[in-house]
C-alpha positions as CSV (number, residue, x, y, z in Angstrom):
1,X,-156.5,6.4,-3.0
2,X,-159.9,4.8,-3.8
3,X,-161.3,1.5,-2.6
4,X,-159.1,1.5,0.5
5,X,-159.8,2.3,4.2
6,X,-157.6,5.4,3.7
7,X,-160.1,6.9,1.3
8,X,-162.8,6.4,3.9
9,X,-160.6,7.8,6.6
10,X,-160.0,11.0,4.5
11,X,-163.8,11.4,4.1
12,X,-164.4,10.8,7.8
13,X,-161.8,13.4,8.7
14,X,-163.1,16.0,6.3
15,X,-166.6,15.5,7.4
16,X,-165.8,15.7,11.1
17,X,-163.6,18.8,10.6
18,X,-166.6,20.5,8.9
19,X,-169.0,19.8,11.8
20,X,-168.7,22.4,14.6
21,X,-170.4,20.1,17.1
22,X,-167.6,17.6,16.9
23,X,-165.0,18.4,19.5
24,X,-162.6,15.6,18.6
25,X,-162.0,12.7,16.3
26,X,-160.0,9.7,17.5
27,X,-158.6,6.9,15.4
28,X,-157.9,3.5,17.0
29,X,-157.4,0.0,15.9
30,X,-154.7,-1.1,13.5
31,X,-154.7,2.2,11.7
32,X,-154.5,4.2,14.9
33,X,-151.4,2.3,16.0
34,X,-149.8,2.6,12.6
35,X,-150.0,-1.0,11.7
36,X,-152.9,-1.0,9.2
37,X,-153.1,-2.0,5.6
38,X,-155.5,-2.0,2.7
39,X,-157.7,-4.6,4.4
40,X,-158.0,-2.8,7.7
41,X,-161.3,-1.7,9.1
42,X,-161.6,1.8,10.5
43,X,-162.2,2.1,14.3
44,X,-162.9,5.7,15.3
45,X,-164.7,7.8,17.8
46,X,-166.1,11.4,17.9
47,X,-166.8,13.6,20.8
48,X,-170.1,15.5,20.7
49,X,-169.6,19.1,22.0
50,X,-171.1,20.0,25.3
51,X,-174.8,20.8,25.1
52,X,-175.5,18.9,21.9
53,X,-178.2,16.2,21.9
54,X,-176.2,13.0,21.4
55,X,-179.1,10.9,20.0
56,X,-179.6,13.4,17.1
57,X,-175.9,13.5,16.5
58,X,-175.7,9.7,16.5
59,X,-178.3,9.7,13.6
60,X,-176.4,12.5,11.8
61,X,-173.1,10.5,12.1
62,X,-174.7,7.3,10.8
63,X,-176.1,9.2,7.8
64,X,-172.7,10.7,7.1
65,X,-170.7,7.5,7.2
66,X,-173.4,5.7,5.2
67,X,-172.8,8.3,2.5
68,X,-169.1,7.8,2.2
69,X,-169.5,4.8,-0.2
70,X,-172.3,2.4,-1.3
71,X,-173.4,0.5,1.8
72,X,-174.4,-3.1,2.2
73,X,-176.0,-2.4,5.6
74,X,-175.6,-0.4,8.8
75,X,-176.0,-1.1,12.5
76,X,-176.3,1.0,15.7
77,X,-175.4,-0.4,19.1
78,X,-175.6,1.1,22.5
79,X,-172.2,1.8,24.0
80,X,-171.2,2.9,27.5
81,X,-172.0,6.6,27.6
82,X,-172.9,6.7,23.9
83,X,-173.5,4.8,20.6
84,X,-171.6,2.6,18.2
85,X,-172.4,3.2,14.5
86,X,-171.2,0.6,12.0
87,X,-171.3,0.9,8.2
88,X,-170.5,-2.2,6.2
89,X,-169.9,-1.1,2.6
90,X,-170.8,-3.0,-0.5
91,X,-167.1,-3.5,-1.4
92,X,-166.3,-5.1,1.9
93,X,-164.8,-2.2,3.7
94,X,-166.1,-1.4,7.2
95,X,-166.2,1.7,9.4
96,X,-167.0,1.7,13.1
97,X,-167.7,5.0,14.7
98,X,-168.3,5.5,18.4
99,X,-170.3,8.6,19.3
100,X,-169.6,9.9,22.8
101,X,-170.1,13.1,24.8
102,X,-166.9,15.1,24.3
103,X,-166.1,15.2,28.1
104,X,-165.8,11.4,28.3
105,X,-162.3,11.7,26.9
106,X,-159.7,13.2,29.3
107,X,-156.7,12.2,27.1
108,X,-155.6,10.0,24.3
109,X,-155.6,6.2,24.9
110,X,-152.6,4.1,24.0
111,X,-152.2,3.2,20.3
112,X,-154.7,5.8,19.2
113,X,-154.3,9.0,17.1
114,X,-156.0,12.3,17.4
115,X,-157.2,13.4,14.0
116,X,-159.2,16.4,15.3
117,X,-158.9,18.0,18.8
118,X,-160.6,21.4,19.0
119,X,-160.4,21.8,22.8
120,X,-157.2,19.9,23.5
121,X,-159.0,17.0,25.3
122,X,-156.7,14.5,23.5
123,X,-153.5,16.4,24.0
124,X,-152.5,14.4,27.1
125,X,-151.6,10.7,26.6
126,X,-153.5,8.4,29.0
127,X,-151.3,5.8,30.8
128,X,-151.5,2.2,29.6
129,X,-151.9,1.1,33.2
130,X,-155.5,2.4,33.1
131,X,-156.4,-0.7,31.1
132,X,-154.1,-3.1,32.9
133,X,-155.7,-6.1,34.6
134,X,-155.6,-6.0,38.3
135,X,-155.1,-9.1,40.5
136,X,-158.8,-9.6,40.9
137,X,-159.4,-9.6,37.2
138,X,-156.6,-11.9,36.5
139,X,-157.9,-14.3,39.1
140,X,-161.3,-14.2,37.5
141,X,-159.8,-15.0,34.1
142,X,-157.9,-18.0,35.6
143,X,-160.9,-19.2,37.5
144,X,-163.2,-19.1,34.4
145,X,-160.5,-20.8,32.3
146,X,-160.3,-23.8,34.6
147,X,-164.1,-24.0,34.8
148,X,-164.3,-23.8,31.0
149,X,-161.8,-26.7,30.7
150,X,-164.0,-28.9,33.0
151,X,-167.1,-27.9,31.1
152,X,-165.5,-28.7,27.7
153,X,-164.5,-32.2,28.9
154,X,-168.0,-32.9,30.4
155,X,-169.7,-31.8,27.2
156,X,-167.3,-33.9,25.1
157,X,-168.1,-37.2,26.7
158,X,-171.8,-36.5,26.5
159,X,-171.5,-36.0,22.8
160,X,-172.4,-32.3,22.9
161,X,-169.5,-31.5,20.7
162,X,-170.4,-27.9,19.8
163,X,-170.9,-27.0,23.5
164,X,-167.6,-28.6,24.2
165,X,-165.9,-26.6,21.5
166,X,-167.5,-23.4,22.7
167,X,-166.3,-24.0,26.3
168,X,-162.8,-24.9,25.1
169,X,-162.7,-21.7,23.0
170,X,-163.9,-19.5,25.9
171,X,-161.3,-21.1,28.3
172,X,-158.6,-20.5,25.7
173,X,-159.6,-16.9,25.3
174,X,-159.1,-16.4,29.1
175,X,-155.7,-18.1,28.8
176,X,-154.8,-15.6,26.1
177,X,-155.8,-12.7,28.4
178,X,-153.6,-14.0,31.2
179,X,-150.7,-14.3,28.7
180,X,-151.3,-10.8,27.4
181,X,-151.3,-9.5,31.0
182,X,-148.0,-11.3,31.8
183,X,-146.5,-10.0,28.5
184,X,-147.4,-6.4,29.4
185,X,-149.3,-5.6,26.2
186,X,-151.9,-2.8,26.2
187,X,-155.5,-3.8,26.6
188,X,-154.9,-7.4,27.9
189,X,-158.6,-8.0,27.9
190,X,-158.4,-8.3,24.1
191,X,-156.2,-11.4,24.6
192,X,-154.8,-12.7,21.3
193,X,-155.5,-9.4,19.5
194,X,-153.1,-7.5,21.7
195,X,-150.5,-10.2,21.7
196,X,-150.4,-10.6,18.0
197,X,-150.5,-6.8,17.5
198,X,-147.3,-6.7,19.6
199,X,-145.8,-9.4,17.4
200,X,-145.3,-11.7,20.5
201,X,-145.5,-15.5,20.4
202,X,-148.5,-17.5,21.7
203,X,-148.3,-19.2,25.1
204,X,-146.1,-22.3,24.8
205,X,-148.2,-25.4,23.9
206,X,-151.3,-23.4,22.8
207,X,-151.4,-25.1,19.4
208,X,-152.2,-28.4,21.0
209,X,-155.4,-26.9,22.6
210,X,-157.1,-27.0,19.2
211,X,-158.7,-30.4,18.7
212,X,-157.9,-32.2,15.5
213,X,-161.6,-33.1,15.1
214,X,-164.8,-33.2,17.1
215,X,-164.4,-36.7,18.5
216,X,-164.6,-36.9,22.3
217,X,-161.0,-38.2,22.5
218,X,-159.7,-35.2,20.5
219,X,-161.7,-32.7,22.6
220,X,-160.5,-34.3,25.8
221,X,-156.9,-34.2,24.6
222,X,-157.3,-30.5,23.8
223,X,-158.8,-29.8,27.2
224,X,-155.8,-31.5,28.8
225,X,-153.4,-29.5,26.7
226,X,-155.1,-26.3,27.7
227,X,-154.8,-27.3,31.4
228,X,-151.1,-27.7,30.9
229,X,-150.9,-24.2,29.3
230,X,-152.9,-22.7,32.2
231,X,-150.6,-24.3,34.7
232,X,-147.8,-22.2,33.3
233,X,-149.7,-18.9,33.7
234,X,-150.3,-16.7,36.7
235,X,-152.1,-16.7,39.0
236,X,-152.0,-20.3,40.0
237,X,-155.2,-21.7,41.5
238,X,-153.9,-25.0,42.8
239,X,-157.0,-26.3,44.5
240,X,-159.2,-25.6,41.5
241,X,-156.6,-27.0,39.2
242,X,-156.5,-30.3,41.2
243,X,-160.3,-30.4,41.0
244,X,-160.5,-29.9,37.3
245,X,-157.6,-32.3,36.5
246,X,-159.4,-34.9,38.7
247,X,-162.5,-34.4,36.6
248,X,-160.5,-34.8,33.4
249,X,-159.1,-38.0,34.6
250,X,-162.5,-39.4,35.6
251,X,-164.0,-38.4,32.3
252,X,-161.2,-40.0,30.3
253,X,-161.8,-43.2,32.3
254,X,-165.5,-43.2,31.3
255,X,-167.0,-41.8,34.5
256,X,-169.5,-39.5,33.0
257,X,-173.2,-39.8,33.7
258,X,-175.1,-39.5,30.4
259,X,-178.2,-38.2,32.2
260,X,-176.7,-35.6,34.5
């Protein structure tokens, strides 16, 4: 089937199978979990067999995926323990390929598929708990969400509307992560992505956290709505919440200093 991600996936699989230095080929993302469609990007990874020089294999992999279809552009990014090669094709399709030493994988992550596994490294499923958020991580997300709410309100009354919107968005992203963790979805750090992939609803009241426009009053109202959402999520940081809600009240009353 031409012009689809499935055609690219077939080419990727055939290429990887023909390279003796590739120990495994893993498919993730929407296609990996079986929820992809004709508009899906390909998120994949290959394991470089022991002893191979990973930088040269990175370049070889980039040349290969750039030859699957006419490309608009490519990009290489450093990745923990390896490299991330991205091909953006002229017809809008995209393929992301992580190049890693084969020994990095000790099993198959949740919602992924093994398309090639010469040495059996992907035979064992890895537990989802490996990517769960511990108490310290969840507290960090809650802390940063409250700080972001306060920052959004401060920027709003100063007329720094794009900074306010950025802070509001970052705070909302942390709220999504907390909700994902409470909902038990894999990879809670992905926030809204994991929740929507699981076909779960958004946190109650989240729609009101999107300002109707960029006026200060709308941004402050959205910040207050996000505070209400965060109050319903765990962990509760009561002293910090009281501090930020106090700031919101003062800013709504016109207590901002324009020069501070």
